[in-house]
PyMOL Python script that loads the backbone (N, CA, C, O; Angstrom):
from pymol import cmd

cmd.read_pdbstr("""\
ATOM      1  N   MET A   1      -7.021  -6.173   9.964  1.00  0.00           N
ATOM      2  CA  MET A   1      -5.633  -5.784  10.292  1.00  0.00           C
ATOM      3  C   MET A   1      -5.612  -4.118  10.482  1.00  0.00           C
ATOM      4  O   MET A   1      -6.047  -3.259   9.716  1.00  0.00           O
ATOM      5  N   PHE A   2      -5.094  -4.004  11.494  1.00  0.00           N
ATOM      6  CA  PHE A   2      -5.130  -2.437  12.070  1.00  0.00           C
ATOM      7  C   PHE A   2      -4.351  -1.578  10.999  1.00  0.00           C
ATOM      8  O   PHE A   2      -4.833  -0.598  10.431  1.00  0.00           O
ATOM      9  N   ARG A   3      -3.040  -2.093  10.793  1.00  0.00           N
ATOM     10  CA  ARG A   3      -2.244  -1.145   9.824  1.00  0.00           C
ATOM     11  C   ARG A   3      -2.852  -0.941   8.326  1.00  0.00           C
ATOM     12  O   ARG A   3      -2.770   0.131   7.725  1.00  0.00           O
ATOM     13  N   LEU A   4      -3.457  -2.082   7.816  1.00  0.00           N
ATOM     14  CA  LEU A   4      -4.149  -1.912   6.534  1.00  0.00           C
ATOM     15  C   LEU A   4      -5.218  -0.854   6.913  1.00  0.00           C
ATOM     16  O   LEU A   4      -5.262   0.172   6.235  1.00  0.00           O
ATOM     17  N   ASP A   5      -5.996  -1.006   7.838  1.00  0.00           N
ATOM     18  CA  ASP A   5      -7.144  -0.143   8.011  1.00  0.00           C
ATOM     19  C   ASP A   5      -6.634   1.273   8.206  1.00  0.00           C
ATOM     20  O   ASP A   5      -7.388   2.199   7.907  1.00  0.00           O
ATOM     21  N   VAL A   6      -5.529   1.503   8.638  1.00  0.00           N
ATOM     22  CA  VAL A   6      -5.089   3.076   8.863  1.00  0.00           C
ATOM     23  C   VAL A   6      -4.670   3.329   7.397  1.00  0.00           C
ATOM     24  O   VAL A   6      -5.103   4.357   6.877  1.00  0.00           O
ATOM     25  N   ALA A   7      -3.940   2.574   6.726  1.00  0.00           N
ATOM     26  CA  ALA A   7      -3.501   3.004   5.564  1.00  0.00           C
ATOM     27  C   ALA A   7      -4.688   3.299   4.763  1.00  0.00           C
ATOM     28  O   ALA A   7      -4.594   4.347   4.124  1.00  0.00           O
ATOM     29  N   ARG A   8      -5.914   2.570   4.613  1.00  0.00           N
ATOM     30  CA  ARG A   8      -7.021   2.749   3.823  1.00  0.00           C
ATOM     31  C   ARG A   8      -7.691   4.061   4.251  1.00  0.00           C
ATOM     32  O   ARG A   8      -8.217   4.827   3.444  1.00  0.00           O
ATOM     33  N   ALA A   9      -7.640   4.263   5.547  1.00  0.00           N
ATOM     34  CA  ALA A   9      -8.218   5.697   6.062  1.00  0.00           C
ATOM     35  C   ALA A   9      -7.517   6.957   5.567  1.00  0.00           C
ATOM     36  O   ALA A   9      -8.054   7.995   5.183  1.00  0.00           O
ATOM     37  N   LEU A  10      -6.166   6.663   5.651  1.00  0.00           N
ATOM     38  CA  LEU A  10      -5.117   7.847   5.279  1.00  0.00           C
ATOM     39  C   LEU A  10      -5.434   8.131   3.617  1.00  0.00           C
ATOM     40  O   LEU A  10      -5.603   9.237   3.104  1.00  0.00           O
ATOM     41  N   ALA A  11      -5.462   6.910   2.991  1.00  0.00           N
ATOM     42  CA  ALA A  11      -5.802   7.184   1.308  1.00  0.00           C
ATOM     43  C   ALA A  11      -7.138   7.792   1.138  1.00  0.00           C
ATOM     44  O   ALA A  11      -7.282   8.680   0.297  1.00  0.00           O
ATOM     45  N   VAL A  12      -8.261   7.335   1.964  1.00  0.00           N
ATOM     46  CA  VAL A  12      -9.589   8.083   1.712  1.00  0.00           C
ATOM     47  C   VAL A  12      -9.590   9.575   1.964  1.00  0.00           C
ATOM     48  O   VAL A  12     -10.348  10.332   1.358  1.00  0.00           O
ATOM     49  N   CYS A  13      -8.642  10.013   2.956  1.00  0.00           N
ATOM     50  CA  CYS A  13      -8.576  11.302   3.323  1.00  0.00           C
ATOM     51  C   CYS A  13      -7.524  12.163   2.483  1.00  0.00           C
ATOM     52  O   CYS A  13      -7.248  13.321   2.793  1.00  0.00           O
ATOM     53  N   GLY A  14      -6.974  11.511   1.415  1.00  0.00           N
ATOM     54  CA  GLY A  14      -6.086  12.009   0.408  1.00  0.00           C
ATOM     55  C   GLY A  14      -4.601  12.064   0.947  1.00  0.00           C
ATOM     56  O   GLY A  14      -3.788  12.658   0.240  1.00  0.00           O
ATOM     57  N   ARG A  15      -4.178  11.509   2.112  1.00  0.00           N
ATOM     58  CA  ARG A  15      -2.853  11.517   2.422  1.00  0.00           C
ATOM     59  C   ARG A  15      -2.226  10.319   1.909  1.00  0.00           C
ATOM     60  O   ARG A  15      -2.026   9.314   2.591  1.00  0.00           O
ATOM     61  N   THR A  16      -1.916  10.455   0.662  1.00  0.00           N
ATOM     62  CA  THR A  16      -1.175   9.366   0.018  1.00  0.00           C
ATOM     63  C   THR A  16       0.112   8.954   0.324  1.00  0.00           C
ATOM     64  O   THR A  16       0.471   7.778   0.259  1.00  0.00           O
ATOM     65  N   GLU A  17       0.957  10.061   0.722  1.00  0.00           N
ATOM     66  CA  GLU A  17       2.403   9.691   1.149  1.00  0.00           C
ATOM     67  C   GLU A  17       2.221   9.113   2.461  1.00  0.00           C
ATOM     68  O   GLU A  17       3.033   8.229   2.736  1.00  0.00           O
ATOM     69  N   GLN A  18       1.324   9.403   3.370  1.00  0.00           N
ATOM     70  CA  GLN A  18       1.182   8.632   4.769  1.00  0.00           C
ATOM     71  C   GLN A  18       0.712   7.210   4.634  1.00  0.00           C
ATOM     72  O   GLN A  18       1.155   6.300   5.334  1.00  0.00           O
ATOM     73  N   ALA A  19      -0.252   7.048   3.655  1.00  0.00           N
ATOM     74  CA  ALA A  19      -0.685   5.692   3.177  1.00  0.00           C
ATOM     75  C   ALA A  19       0.437   4.963   2.653  1.00  0.00           C
ATOM     76  O   ALA A  19       0.695   3.835   3.072  1.00  0.00           O
ATOM     77  N   GLY A  20       1.081   5.496   1.820  1.00  0.00           N
ATOM     78  CA  GLY A  20       2.165   4.915   1.144  1.00  0.00           C
ATOM     79  C   GLY A  20       3.356   4.177   2.059  1.00  0.00           C
ATOM     80  O   GLY A  20       4.032   3.204   1.723  1.00  0.00           O
ATOM     81  N   ILE A  21       3.411   4.895   3.261  1.00  0.00           N
ATOM     82  CA  ILE A  21       4.306   4.605   4.214  1.00  0.00           C
ATOM     83  C   ILE A  21       3.835   3.516   5.062  1.00  0.00           C
ATOM     84  O   ILE A  21       4.579   2.587   5.376  1.00  0.00           O
ATOM     85  N   ALA A  22       2.459   3.616   5.493  1.00  0.00           N
ATOM     86  CA  ALA A  22       1.791   2.639   6.288  1.00  0.00           C
ATOM     87  C   ALA A  22       1.774   1.216   5.636  1.00  0.00           C
ATOM     88  O   ALA A  22       1.977   0.204   6.308  1.00  0.00           O
ATOM     89  N   LEU A  23       1.529   1.191   4.337  1.00  0.00           N
ATOM     90  CA  LEU A  23       1.368  -0.098   3.769  1.00  0.00           C
ATOM     91  C   LEU A  23       2.725  -1.012   3.840  1.00  0.00           C
ATOM     92  O   LEU A  23       2.672  -2.165   4.268  1.00  0.00           O
ATOM     93  N   PRO A  24       3.782  -0.493   3.451  1.00  0.00           N
ATOM     94  CA  PRO A  24       4.940  -1.352   3.534  1.00  0.00           C
ATOM     95  C   PRO A  24       5.273  -1.740   5.170  1.00  0.00           C
ATOM     96  O   PRO A  24       5.671  -2.844   5.541  1.00  0.00           O
ATOM     97  N   ALA A  25       5.044  -0.702   5.950  1.00  0.00           N
ATOM     98  CA  ALA A  25       5.292  -0.990   7.361  1.00  0.00           C
ATOM     99  C   ALA A  25       4.272  -2.042   7.932  1.00  0.00           C
ATOM    100  O   ALA A  25       4.606  -2.743   8.887  1.00  0.00           O
ATOM    101  N   ALA A  26       3.086  -2.152   7.378  1.00  0.00           N
ATOM    102  CA  ALA A  26       2.154  -3.308   7.569  1.00  0.00           C
ATOM    103  C   ALA A  26       2.749  -4.536   7.063  1.00  0.00           C
ATOM    104  O   ALA A  26       2.734  -5.533   7.785  1.00  0.00           O
ATOM    105  N   GLU A  27       3.174  -4.570   6.120  1.00  0.00           N
ATOM    106  CA  GLU A  27       3.832  -5.877   5.366  1.00  0.00           C
ATOM    107  C   GLU A  27       5.005  -6.195   6.080  1.00  0.00           C
ATOM    108  O   GLU A  27       5.301  -7.390   6.090  1.00  0.00           O
ATOM    109  N   GLU A  28       5.770  -5.386   6.700  1.00  0.00           N
ATOM    110  CA  GLU A  28       7.043  -5.677   7.418  1.00  0.00           C
ATOM    111  C   GLU A  28       6.641  -6.145   8.759  1.00  0.00           C
ATOM    112  O   GLU A  28       7.091  -7.217   9.166  1.00  0.00           O
ATOM    113  N   GLN A  29       5.762  -5.380   9.551  1.00  0.00           N
ATOM    114  CA  GLN A  29       5.540  -5.512  10.868  1.00  0.00           C
ATOM    115  C   GLN A  29       4.355  -6.638  11.233  1.00  0.00           C
ATOM    116  O   GLN A  29       4.316  -7.155  12.350  1.00  0.00           O
ATOM    117  N   GLN A  30       3.544  -6.916  10.347  1.00  0.00           N
ATOM    118  CA  GLN A  30       2.364  -7.693  10.646  1.00  0.00           C
ATOM    119  C   GLN A  30       2.452  -8.948   9.601  1.00  0.00           C
ATOM    120  O   GLN A  30       3.581  -9.408   9.431  1.00  0.00           O
ATOM    121  N   ALA A  31       1.625  -9.404   9.054  1.00  0.00           N
ATOM    122  CA  ALA A  31       1.553 -10.622   8.292  1.00  0.00           C
ATOM    123  C   ALA A  31       1.724 -10.336   6.734  1.00  0.00           C
ATOM    124  O   ALA A  31       0.791 -10.120   5.961  1.00  0.00           O
ATOM    125  N   PRO A  32       3.026 -10.371   6.419  1.00  0.00           N
ATOM    126  CA  PRO A  32       3.207 -10.041   4.773  1.00  0.00           C
ATOM    127  C   PRO A  32       2.269 -10.692   3.989  1.00  0.00           C
ATOM    128  O   PRO A  32       1.821 -10.010   3.068  1.00  0.00           O
ATOM    129  N   GLU A  33       1.815 -11.905   4.104  1.00  0.00           N
ATOM    130  CA  GLU A  33       0.836 -12.815   3.186  1.00  0.00           C
ATOM    131  C   GLU A  33      -0.497 -12.051   3.344  1.00  0.00           C
ATOM    132  O   GLU A  33      -1.362 -12.251   2.490  1.00  0.00           O
ATOM    133  N   GLU A  34      -0.693 -11.367   4.152  1.00  0.00           N
ATOM    134  CA  GLU A  34      -2.096 -10.471   4.322  1.00  0.00           C
ATOM    135  C   GLU A  34      -2.190  -9.356   3.306  1.00  0.00           C
ATOM    136  O   GLU A  34      -3.110  -9.062   2.543  1.00  0.00           O
ATOM    137  N   ILE A  35      -1.125  -8.867   3.473  1.00  0.00           N
ATOM    138  CA  ILE A  35      -0.897  -7.446   2.528  1.00  0.00           C
ATOM    139  C   ILE A  35      -0.714  -7.853   1.064  1.00  0.00           C
ATOM    140  O   ILE A  35      -1.221  -7.214   0.142  1.00  0.00           O
ATOM    141  N   ARG A  36      -0.005  -8.889   0.907  1.00  0.00           N
ATOM    142  CA  ARG A  36       0.254  -9.485  -0.565  1.00  0.00           C
ATOM    143  C   ARG A  36      -0.996 -10.052  -1.116  1.00  0.00           C
ATOM    144  O   ARG A  36      -1.191  -9.950  -2.327  1.00  0.00           O
ATOM    145  N   SER A  37      -1.858 -10.635  -0.363  1.00  0.00           N
ATOM    146  CA  SER A  37      -3.031 -11.596  -0.835  1.00  0.00           C
ATOM    147  C   SER A  37      -4.410 -10.812  -0.711  1.00  0.00           C
ATOM    148  O   SER A  37      -5.304 -11.004  -1.536  1.00  0.00           O
ATOM    149  N   ARG A  38      -4.508 -10.203   0.015  1.00  0.00           N
ATOM    150  CA  ARG A  38      -5.860  -9.611   0.337  1.00  0.00           C
ATOM    151  C   ARG A  38      -6.264  -8.638  -0.797  1.00  0.00           C
ATOM    152  O   ARG A  38      -5.574  -7.673  -1.127  1.00  0.00           O
ATOM    153  N   THR A  39      -7.411  -8.969  -1.348  1.00  0.00           N
ATOM    154  CA  THR A  39      -7.860  -7.893  -2.244  1.00  0.00           C
ATOM    155  C   THR A  39      -7.942  -6.470  -2.132  1.00  0.00           C
ATOM    156  O   THR A  39      -7.704  -5.623  -2.992  1.00  0.00           O
ATOM    157  N   VAL A  40      -8.320  -6.326  -0.922  1.00  0.00           N
ATOM    158  CA  VAL A  40      -8.474  -4.833  -0.402  1.00  0.00           C
ATOM    159  C   VAL A  40      -7.074  -4.289  -0.380  1.00  0.00           C
ATOM    160  O   VAL A  40      -6.861  -3.171  -0.848  1.00  0.00           O
ATOM    161  N   ALA A  41      -6.123  -4.999   0.128  1.00  0.00           N
ATOM    162  CA  ALA A  41      -4.646  -4.380   0.072  1.00  0.00           C
ATOM    163  C   ALA A  41      -4.070  -4.212  -1.381  1.00  0.00           C
ATOM    164  O   ALA A  41      -3.361  -3.253  -1.688  1.00  0.00           O
ATOM    165  N   ARG A  42      -4.379  -5.086  -2.141  1.00  0.00           N
ATOM    166  CA  ARG A  42      -3.893  -5.023  -3.541  1.00  0.00           C
ATOM    167  C   ARG A  42      -4.461  -3.899  -4.359  1.00  0.00           C
ATOM    168  O   ARG A  42      -3.877  -3.239  -5.218  1.00  0.00           O
ATOM    169  N   ASN A  43      -5.742  -3.791  -3.931  1.00  0.00           N
ATOM    170  CA  ASN A  43      -6.396  -2.544  -4.679  1.00  0.00           C
ATOM    171  C   ASN A  43      -5.886  -1.185  -4.309  1.00  0.00           C
ATOM    172  O   ASN A  43      -5.740  -0.194  -5.025  1.00  0.00           O
ATOM    173  N   LEU A  44      -5.647  -1.355  -3.032  1.00  0.00           N
ATOM    174  CA  LEU A  44      -5.035   0.072  -2.246  1.00  0.00           C
ATOM    175  C   LEU A  44      -3.653   0.142  -2.765  1.00  0.00           C
ATOM    176  O   LEU A  44      -3.270   1.293  -2.976  1.00  0.00           O
ATOM    177  N   ILE A  45      -2.834  -0.774  -3.015  1.00  0.00           N
ATOM    178  CA  ILE A  45      -1.416  -0.792  -3.386  1.00  0.00           C
ATOM    179  C   ILE A  45      -1.507  -0.097  -4.845  1.00  0.00           C
ATOM    180  O   ILE A  45      -0.805   0.842  -5.221  1.00  0.00           O
ATOM    181  N   GLY A  46      -2.533  -0.764  -5.602  1.00  0.00           N
ATOM    182  CA  GLY A  46      -2.552  -0.058  -7.051  1.00  0.00           C
ATOM    183  C   GLY A  46      -2.913   1.273  -7.288  1.00  0.00           C
ATOM    184  O   GLY A  46      -2.505   1.978  -8.211  1.00  0.00           O
ATOM    185  N   GLU A  47      -3.835   1.628  -6.253  1.00  0.00           N
ATOM    186  CA  GLU A  47      -4.363   3.139  -6.247  1.00  0.00           C
ATOM    187  C   GLU A  47      -3.326   3.900  -5.852  1.00  0.00           C
ATOM    188  O   GLU A  47      -3.150   4.982  -6.412  1.00  0.00           O
ATOM    189  N   LEU A  48      -2.477   3.476  -4.840  1.00  0.00           N
ATOM    190  CA  LEU A  48      -1.514   4.396  -4.383  1.00  0.00           C
ATOM    191  C   LEU A  48      -0.372   4.519  -5.260  1.00  0.00           C
ATOM    192  O   LEU A  48       0.238   5.589  -5.253  1.00  0.00           O
ATOM    193  N   VAL A  49       0.027   3.525  -6.056  1.00  0.00           N
ATOM    194  CA  VAL A  49       1.103   3.433  -7.135  1.00  0.00           C
ATOM    195  C   VAL A  49       0.515   4.547  -8.329  1.00  0.00           C
ATOM    196  O   VAL A  49       1.329   5.336  -8.809  1.00  0.00           O
ATOM    197  N   ARG A  50      -0.643   4.574  -8.697  1.00  0.00           N
ATOM    198  CA  ARG A  50      -1.328   5.415  -9.627  1.00  0.00           C
ATOM    199  C   ARG A  50      -1.291   6.900  -9.061  1.00  0.00           C
ATOM    200  O   ARG A  50      -1.201   7.787  -9.910  1.00  0.00           O
ATOM    201  N   ARG A  51      -1.339   7.210  -7.953  1.00  0.00           N
ATOM    202  CA  ARG A  51      -1.491   8.430  -7.242  1.00  0.00           C
ATOM    203  C   ARG A  51      -0.196   9.035  -7.097  1.00  0.00           C
ATOM    204  O   ARG A  51      -0.054  10.257  -7.140  1.00  0.00           O
ATOM    205  N   ASP A  52       0.880   8.129  -6.905  1.00  0.00           N
ATOM    206  CA  ASP A  52       2.103   8.694  -6.679  1.00  0.00           C
ATOM    207  C   ASP A  52       2.915   9.059  -8.061  1.00  0.00           C
ATOM    208  O   ASP A  52       3.895   8.420  -8.445  1.00  0.00           O
ATOM    209  N   GLU A  53       2.381  10.129  -8.710  1.00  0.00           N
ATOM    210  CA  GLU A  53       2.901  10.387  -9.936  1.00  0.00           C
ATOM    211  C   GLU A  53       4.402  11.029  -9.961  1.00  0.00           C
ATOM    212  O   GLU A  53       5.107  11.081 -10.969  1.00  0.00           O
ATOM    213  N   TYR A  54       4.735  11.479  -8.745  1.00  0.00           N
ATOM    214  CA  TYR A  54       6.116  12.209  -8.698  1.00  0.00           C
ATOM    215  C   TYR A  54       7.149  11.284  -8.075  1.00  0.00           C
ATOM    216  O   TYR A  54       8.294  11.685  -7.868  1.00  0.00           O
ATOM    217  N   GLY A  55       6.756  10.046  -7.772  1.00  0.00           N
ATOM    218  CA  GLY A  55       7.912   8.823  -7.294  1.00  0.00           C
ATOM    219  C   GLY A  55       8.231   9.211  -5.897  1.00  0.00           C
ATOM    220  O   GLY A  55       9.325   8.853  -5.462  1.00  0.00           O
ATOM    221  N   ARG A  56       7.465   9.865  -5.161  1.00  0.00           N
ATOM    222  CA  ARG A  56       7.988  10.054  -3.791  1.00  0.00           C
ATOM    223  C   ARG A  56       7.888   8.850  -2.793  1.00  0.00           C
ATOM    224  O   ARG A  56       8.396   8.873  -1.671  1.00  0.00           O
ATOM    225  N   LEU A  57       7.151   7.749  -3.335  1.00  0.00           N
ATOM    226  CA  LEU A  57       7.014   6.631  -2.568  1.00  0.00           C
ATOM    227  C   LEU A  57       7.729   5.396  -3.287  1.00  0.00           C
ATOM    228  O   LEU A  57       7.002   4.587  -3.865  1.00  0.00           O
ATOM    229  N   PRO A  58       8.932   5.229  -3.286  1.00  0.00           N
ATOM    230  CA  PRO A  58       9.782   4.148  -4.107  1.00  0.00           C
ATOM    231  C   PRO A  58       9.477   2.934  -3.577  1.00  0.00           C
ATOM    232  O   PRO A  58       9.455   1.959  -4.328  1.00  0.00           O
ATOM    233  N   GLU A  59       9.188   2.793  -2.185  1.00  0.00           N
ATOM    234  CA  GLU A  59       8.864   1.328  -1.574  1.00  0.00           C
ATOM    235  C   GLU A  59       7.591   0.817  -1.992  1.00  0.00           C
ATOM    236  O   GLU A  59       7.255  -0.309  -1.626  1.00  0.00           O
ATOM    237  N   LEU A  60       6.799   1.558  -2.762  1.00  0.00           N
ATOM    238  CA  LEU A  60       5.450   1.029  -3.133  1.00  0.00           C
ATOM    239  C   LEU A  60       5.573   0.099  -4.401  1.00  0.00           C
ATOM    240  O   LEU A  60       4.968  -0.973  -4.435  1.00  0.00           O
ATOM    241  N   ARG A  61       6.232   0.456  -5.263  1.00  0.00           N
ATOM    242  CA  ARG A  61       6.455  -0.507  -6.520  1.00  0.00           C
ATOM    243  C   ARG A  61       7.053  -1.764  -6.284  1.00  0.00           C
ATOM    244  O   ARG A  61       6.660  -2.755  -6.900  1.00  0.00           O
ATOM    245  N   PRO A  62       8.065  -1.828  -5.362  1.00  0.00           N
ATOM    246  CA  PRO A  62       8.462  -3.297  -4.958  1.00  0.00           C
ATOM    247  C   PRO A  62       7.401  -3.955  -4.325  1.00  0.00           C
ATOM    248  O   PRO A  62       7.339  -5.164  -4.546  1.00  0.00           O
ATOM    249  N   LEU A  63       6.543  -3.463  -3.585  1.00  0.00           N
ATOM    250  CA  LEU A  63       5.391  -4.068  -2.781  1.00  0.00           C
ATOM    251  C   LEU A  63       4.523  -4.360  -3.798  1.00  0.00           C
ATOM    252  O   LEU A  63       4.055  -5.499  -3.798  1.00  0.00           O
ATOM    253  N   ALA A  64       4.144  -3.481  -4.803  1.00  0.00           N
ATOM    254  CA  ALA A  64       3.181  -3.971  -5.918  1.00  0.00           C
ATOM    255  C   ALA A  64       3.694  -5.163  -6.708  1.00  0.00           C
ATOM    256  O   ALA A  64       2.916  -6.062  -7.026  1.00  0.00           O
ATOM    257  N   VAL A  65       4.934  -5.194  -7.023  1.00  0.00           N
ATOM    258  CA  VAL A  65       5.600  -6.342  -7.783  1.00  0.00           C
ATOM    259  C   VAL A  65       5.383  -7.762  -6.814  1.00  0.00           C
ATOM    260  O   VAL A  65       4.942  -8.813  -7.278  1.00  0.00           O
ATOM    261  N   ARG A  66       5.766  -7.576  -5.451  1.00  0.00           N
ATOM    262  CA  ARG A  66       5.526  -8.864  -4.590  1.00  0.00           C
ATOM    263  C   ARG A  66       4.145  -9.136  -4.441  1.00  0.00           C
ATOM    264  O   ARG A  66       3.791 -10.257  -4.074  1.00  0.00           O
ATOM    265  N   SER A  67       3.319  -8.238  -4.685  1.00  0.00           N
ATOM    266  CA  SER A  67       1.864  -8.627  -4.428  1.00  0.00           C
ATOM    267  C   SER A  67       1.062  -8.941  -5.847  1.00  0.00           C
ATOM    268  O   SER A  67      -0.129  -9.237  -5.946  1.00  0.00           O
ATOM    269  N   GLY A  68       1.899  -8.817  -6.773  1.00  0.00           N
ATOM    270  CA  GLY A  68       1.241  -9.149  -8.211  1.00  0.00           C
ATOM    271  C   GLY A  68       0.349  -8.154  -8.740  1.00  0.00           C
ATOM    272  O   GLY A  68      -0.527  -8.471  -9.545  1.00  0.00           O
ATOM    273  N   VAL A  69       0.506  -7.009  -8.356  1.00  0.00           N
ATOM    274  CA  VAL A  69      -0.393  -5.913  -8.706  1.00  0.00           C
ATOM    275  C   VAL A  69       0.271  -5.273 -10.017  1.00  0.00           C
ATOM    276  O   VAL A  69       1.458  -4.948 -10.001  1.00  0.00           O
ATOM    277  N   PRO A  70      -0.533  -5.102 -11.160  1.00  0.00           N
ATOM    278  CA  PRO A  70      -0.001  -4.578 -12.289  1.00  0.00           C
ATOM    279  C   PRO A  70       0.476  -3.108 -12.284  1.00  0.00           C
ATOM    280  O   PRO A  70      -0.314  -2.283 -11.824  1.00  0.00           O
ATOM    281  N   LEU A  71       1.594  -2.710 -12.709  1.00  0.00           N
ATOM    282  CA  LEU A  71       2.077  -1.343 -12.749  1.00  0.00           C
ATOM    283  C   LEU A  71       1.737  -0.639 -14.081  1.00  0.00           C
ATOM    284  O   LEU A  71       2.081   0.528 -14.268  1.00  0.00           O
TER     285      LEU A  71
END
""", "prot")
cmd.dss("prot")
cmd.show_as("cartoon", "prot")
cmd.util.cbc("prot")
cmd.orient("prot")
């Protein structure tokens, strides 16, 4: 999935906010079940939620809940 790959690349480069925006967009614009069920996506969601210590990405927490990622 292209958008998931983009989010992963942004996260690796330390661009947490951009990655946090790309993941919910991927869920909305592509296959939501892919984002919610793929291990790679779920791991990335969890990592980004942990990195977002100032709460700048409020859309990540609902995505984590929908994906079953522990907060």
